[in-house]
Structures are given as structure tokens and as C-alpha cells.
C-alpha positions in Angstrom: -12.7 -109.4 -79.0 -12.2 -106.1 -79.2 -10.9 -103.9 -76.9 -10.1 -99.9 -77.0 -8.4 -98.3 -74.4 -8.6 -94.4 -73.9 -6.8 -91.7 -71.5 -6.4 -88.1 -70.4 -10.3 -88.4 -72.8 -13.3 -86.1 -72.7 -15.9 -88.2 -70.1 -18.7 -88.1 -73.0 -16.7 -90.0 -75.6 -16.4 -93.0 -72.8 -20.0 -92.2 -71.7 -20.2 -93.4 -75.8 -18.1 -96.0 -76.0 -20.7 -97.7 -72.8 -23.9 -97.8 -75.4 -21.9 -100.7 -77.8 -18.4 -101.8 -74.8 -18.4 -102.5 -71.8 -15.8 -100.8 -69.5 -14.5 -102.5 -67.1 -11.6 -100.8 -65.4 -12.0 -96.2 -65.9 -11.3 -96.1 -69.6 -11.0 -99.5 -70.5 -13.5 -101.3 -73.1 -14.3 -104.7 -73.7 -16.8 -106.1 -76.5 -17.6 -107.9 -79.5 -19.6 -105.3 -81.6 -19.6 -106.2 -85.8 -16.1 -105.2 -88.1 -18.8 -102.0 -89.8 -19.5 -101.1 -86.1 -16.3 -101.6 -84.8 -15.2 -98.9 -87.2 -17.8 -96.6 -86.7 -17.0 -96.4 -83.0 -12.9 -96.5 -84.1 -13.8 -92.7 -86.3 -16.3 -91.6 -83.1 -13.0 -92.1 -81.3 -10.8 -90.1 -83.1 -12.7 -87.3 -84.2 -14.0 -87.1 -80.3 -10.2 -88.0 -78.1 -9.5 -84.0 -77.6 -6.2 -84.4 -76.5 -6.6 -87.8 -75.5 -4.6 -90.8 -76.4 -7.0 -93.2 -77.8 -5.7 -97.4 -78.1 -8.3 -100.5 -80.7 -7.0 -103.3 -80.4 -9.2 -106.2 -82.3 -9.2 -110.2 -83.2 -8.5 -110.6 -86.6 -7.7 -114.1 -88.7 -4.0 -113.3 -89.3 -0.7 -114.6 -88.3 -0.4 -112.9 -84.5 -4.3 -113.2 -84.3 -4.8 -109.7 -83.9 -4.0 -105.9 -85.0 -4.8 -102.7 -83.1 -4.8 -99.0 -84.0 -3.3 -96.1 -82.3 -4.3 -92.0 -81.1 -2.0 -89.7 -80.8 0.5 -91.7 -79.0 4.1 -91.7 -79.1 4.3 -94.8 -80.1 3.3 -96.0 -83.5 2.8 -99.8 -85.3 4.5 -100.7 -88.2 4.4 -104.2 -90.2 7.9 -105.0 -90.0 8.0 -108.1 -92.4 4.1 -109.2 -91.7 4.2 -109.1 -87.6 2.7 -105.4 -86.2 5.2 -104.1 -84.1 6.0 -101.0 -81.5 7.8 -98.0 -82.5 9.1 -96.5 -79.7 11.1 -92.9 -80.6 14.3 -92.8 -79.1 15.0 -91.7 -75.0 17.2 -89.1 -74.3 20.5 -90.8 -72.8 21.8 -88.3 -70.0 24.8 -86.4 -71.6 22.5 -85.4 -75.1 20.6 -83.8 -72.5 21.2 -79.6 -70.7 24.1 -79.9 -68.4 23.8 -80.9 -65.2 21.8 -78.5 -62.8 24.6 -76.2 -60.0 23.2 -77.8 -56.8 25.5 -81.9 -57.9 28.9 -82.0 -56.3 32.0 -83.7 -59.4 31.4 -86.8 -58.5 28.3 -87.1 -58.7 28.9 -85.8 -62.6 31.1 -87.7 -63.3 29.4 -91.1 -62.3 26.2 -89.3 -64.0 27.6 -87.8 -67.5 31.3 -89.3 -67.9 34.7 -88.4 -66.9 34.1 -85.7 -69.1 32.2 -83.9 -67.1 34.2 -80.9 -65.6 
């Protein structure tokens, strides 16, 4: 089983994928092509995605039973002792961000940004 998910990709790429896979929801393609066709489709997706993002997930003979690839995602797959996990970028906390806008009350600043705020 193969699943390809496109976000903000050209419409022509979606049309290309419908030749090989079934579009079950906008930007979500499902099918069972051979490994050779799947790799060729992924190469086309990476080449023509433009500023969009793409995700490929497919079944394999592994411990998890599947694997996936990403293109221009902030989240990246990482191998951890034989398991593929997702590495998400660290979120900036409110205390690390810029100072609050001038319209905030002193009590609200204390609650949101800690007791050290004016």
C-alpha cells in the first residue's frame, strides 16, 4: 500500500498522480504500485512539488510494517534503534519570544511571561 500526501503543490502534479493512484481526498493519493513505479512517482513529486510539501508512506517488511519519506517538511524522519520516528522542531516558548505588545496589562504580562516582567 502506498500513500502520498501533497500540500500546496501544483494542480498538474495532482493530475499526474491520478494516472497511477486514486485521489481519495484533496491532495491524498492511495494505491498499490510496484516499488519501481513508487520510486519513479516520488522522484516526479520531489521534482515538481515547487514550494509545496509532500509525504510518501508505504508498507515494507520491517519491524514497523511501513516507512515514509518527506519533502520540504519541518518534521523529519529519524532512525532510532531500527524504528523510524518523527523529529519535530522545538517550539519557541513565550518567554523566549519578543517582549509582549504594549497593550497588555501588567497582570496579564506576569501570568503569560513570568513574574519578572514589568
